[in-house]
N, C-alpha and C positions, 0 to 999 in steps of 0.2 A: 818781024816778031811773030811767033806762032800763035794761033788762036788759043786764048785761055779756055780751059775746060772746067766747067762747073759740074759738081755732082750734087743732086738733090737727094737727101736721105730723110724720109718721113719717119717720125717716131710717135705713133698715135697712142699716147697714154696721158692720163691725168693723175698718175700714181702718187705724185708728190704734192698735189694741189688740194685746196679746201673746197673746191667746187668741181662738179663733173662737167665735162665738155671740151677741155683742151685736147682731148684725144681726137677730136674732129678737125683740129687745126691744119694738119698736113693736106687733107682733102680740100679744105676751104681755099688754101693757097693755090692748089692745082686748078680749082674751079675759077679762080681769079687770074688764070693764065700766066703764072710766074715763068714757066719754062719758055713759052713763046715770047714773052716780053724780053727776057734775057737774050734769047736768040736774035731778036731784032737789034740788039746792041752789039752784034757781031761775036757773041760768045757761043761756044759749043756747050750744050747742056745734056747731061745724062741723068735721067730720073731713075734712081736705084730702087724705087718703090718704097715700101715700108718695112722697118724692122719689126720683129715679133718679140713679145714678152708676156709676162703673166697679166691676167685680167686684174682690174682694180677691185679688191675685196671689200673696200669701204668699211674699214675697221677703225676703232679708236686707237690712240697712241699706246705703245708699249715701251716703258722706260724712256719716254720723251720723244719717241719716233713713231710716226705712222707709216706702216707698210714698208718697213726697212728692207726685208728680204726681197720684196718685189722691186723696190727702188734700186737695189744692188744689181738685180738681174737686168733691168732696163739699161742702167748706166754701163754695165759691162758690155752689153751689145753695142751701145753707142760708141764706147771707146774703140772697140775692134773695127767698127765700120768707118769711123772718122780717121783712125790711124792708117787704115788701108788706103783710103783715098789720098791722104797727104803723101804717103810713101810712093804712090803712083803719079805724083805731080799734079794732082787735080785740086781745085778749090772746093772744099765741102761746104754745103749749106745744110745745116740740120733744121728740119722743119718739125718743131715740137707741136704738141706736147708741152708739159709744164717746165719750169725753170730748173727743177732738180736735175734735169738731163745735162745741164752744163757741167756737172761734175765729170761725166764721161767724156764729153766733147773737149773740154779744156784740158783734162788730164792727157788726152791723146795729142792735142796740139803742143802741150808743154814737153811731152816725151819726144815728139817730132823735132821740136826746136833744139833739144839737147842732142839728138842724133845728128842734126845737120849744122850745129854750131850757130844757130840763129838766136837773136835776142827776142824775147816775147814781150808784147804789149797787149793788154786786154782792155778794151773799152766796154764797160758794163752799163748799158743804157736801160734805166729801170727807175720806177718810183720807189723801190725798196732796196735796202743795202744787202739783204739776203745773207746776213752774218749771224744768224741765230745758232744756238747750240741746244742740246737737249735740256740744259738747265735754264736757258733764257727764253725758250720758245713758249708763247702762250697757246699754241695749237698743236705742236708736234708735226706740222706739215713740212716735209723736207724741202719743198720749193722755196722755203724761207731760209735755207741753210747752205746752199751750194758754195758761196764764197768762203764761208768758214771751213767747210770740208776741204776745199781746194787748198786752203792755207794750213791744213793739218789739224783743224779743230773739229773733231767729230769721230764717229766710230771707225775703227780700223778698216772695216769692210768697205767704207766709202773713201776714206783718206788714202787707201792703198790700192785704188782701182788701176792706176797706171804703174809704171816701173819705178817711180820715185815718189816717196812720201815725205813731206808734202809735195803736191804737184807743182805749186807755185809759192812765191812769197808775196806779201801784200803790196810791195813796191811796184809790181808789174801792172797793177790794176788802177784804172781811172774810172770812177763811178760818176755818171752824169744823169741829172734829172731827179735825184733822190729827194723825196718829200714825205716818206713814211718809214720811221725806224722805231721798232718796239723798244720799250723802256730798258730792258736788260741788255738789249742789243747795242744801244748807244755806247755803253761802257766798253763792250768788246771791240767795236769799230775804232774807238779812240785808242785803245791799247794796241791794236794791230797797226794803227797809223795808216789806214786805207786812204788813198787819195780820193776825196769826195768833192764833187762839184754839185752842190744841191741846188734846188730851185731858187733859193735866195741869192746864191752866187750868180746864177744865170740872170736873175732879175737885175742885179746890181751891175754886173760886168758885161752882160750881153752874151749871146751864144757864140759869137765870133771869137771873142777873147777867151772864153772858156775852152772852146775847141782848140785854139792855138796852144793853150797851156796843156791840155790833155794829150795833144799829139806831139808836144815838144820833146826833143831828144831822140827821135826816131831817125834811123838812117837806112842805107841800102840793105843792111844785115838784119833789119827788124821784121819779124812776122807779126802783123797786126790781126788780132782776133776780135771781132765784134760780137758781143752777146746782147741781142736786142730783144728785150721783153716788151711786148706791145703796150703794157701798162705804163711804160715810159711816156707815152703820148697822153695829152689831156683827153679825158673821157668824152668831152663834147665832140671830138673828131674820131675817137676810137672807142666806141662803146663795147666792142666785142672782147672783153676780158673779164675774168672772174674777180679781180681785185682792183677795181677802179679807185684812183685817188685824184681828187680835183686839183687843179693848179699845175698841170704838166705843160710841156712844150706844145705850142700850137703848130699848125701846118708849116708855116714859113720857118719857124725856128727848127723844126724837125728836118725840113729840106736842107737848110743851111748846114746842120750837123752832118747829114749824109753826104752832101756835096764836098764838105771839107775833108771828110774821111776819104772820099774818092780821090780828091786832089792830092792826098798824101802819097798815093800810088803803092801803099803798103798792105792793103787789105788782102788777107790770105786764107781766112776761114770765117764762118758766120753761123751764129745760132739765131733762129727766129722762133720765139717761144711765147706761150701763154695766150695765143689767139684762141678765143673761145666762141665758136659760132653760135652756141646756145644763147649767148647774150648779145649777139650782133643784130644789125638791121640790114637785111638784104645783102649780106656779105660785104658791107661797106668797109669794115675794118680790114678784112683780108685784101680788098682792092687797094686801100691806102697803104697797107704794108708792102704790097707788090710795087706800088708807085715809089715808095721810099727805097726799096731794094734796088729798083732801076737806077735811082740817083746814086746809090752806093757804087754802082758799076758804070757811072759816067754820064748818066742822063742829066743834063743841066736844064733848069727851068728857064734859063735865058739863053740867047744866042751868043756864045762866047767864042 
């Protein structure tokens, strides 16, 4: 088997977020030696550097959206970069940046799956369901809207970033670790019938059973995309995010989640988003994120 080639694509913007600082995320991951750690796992790693886009104007929302034009510009750049890596047979890791960037990355993955006849499965690891719309959002921050936009609920400039609108249907998504959903958003998520494994479900069933269910039904023709928001993790182990929510997975639960994804053998693209070094302590959250990404690529905490 030839060496798997990983592409790292930095997207240094906090354009969709409610706090500044996620723009420093890509560099924090590099400082935490992500490339070297993956190379130690026998992977070939190409660091594509950072994409470029508009600066964050830090303006209030207009018609329910903050920074819509800038969000479109960044996501269009992400779409092009991710699609190009997938077409070249590489596994792209998008280093965000905030979670609005998943609109571009998952639109690219979804188009690639249509072009290659693959079935798409998206694991959305997050404290939030990110299914807000202009009508439901309390803030206008577009990092709370990417799943809705990907499912066709949002402005055409975002829902139409890829070649097909909507990019995906809700049945391809499994959301894990959810514990913060805005009031108006709850109704939208229910209507869309998004597959949600919230923290209560993890408490009751355990991470092993939840991951078995979330990964169920995949086969050799499945492209698995993982969209990993660092606020998925409990803030006691991962303080470096702008939107901490208590009661998330601890270290062992997170490791098991990543190891079971790795065991599936289907991981084909990855987002790492919402790492905010401004809130971190000595880059501890970035180091933890690198540790978990190593597990996604086969590092086991036990000798197996």
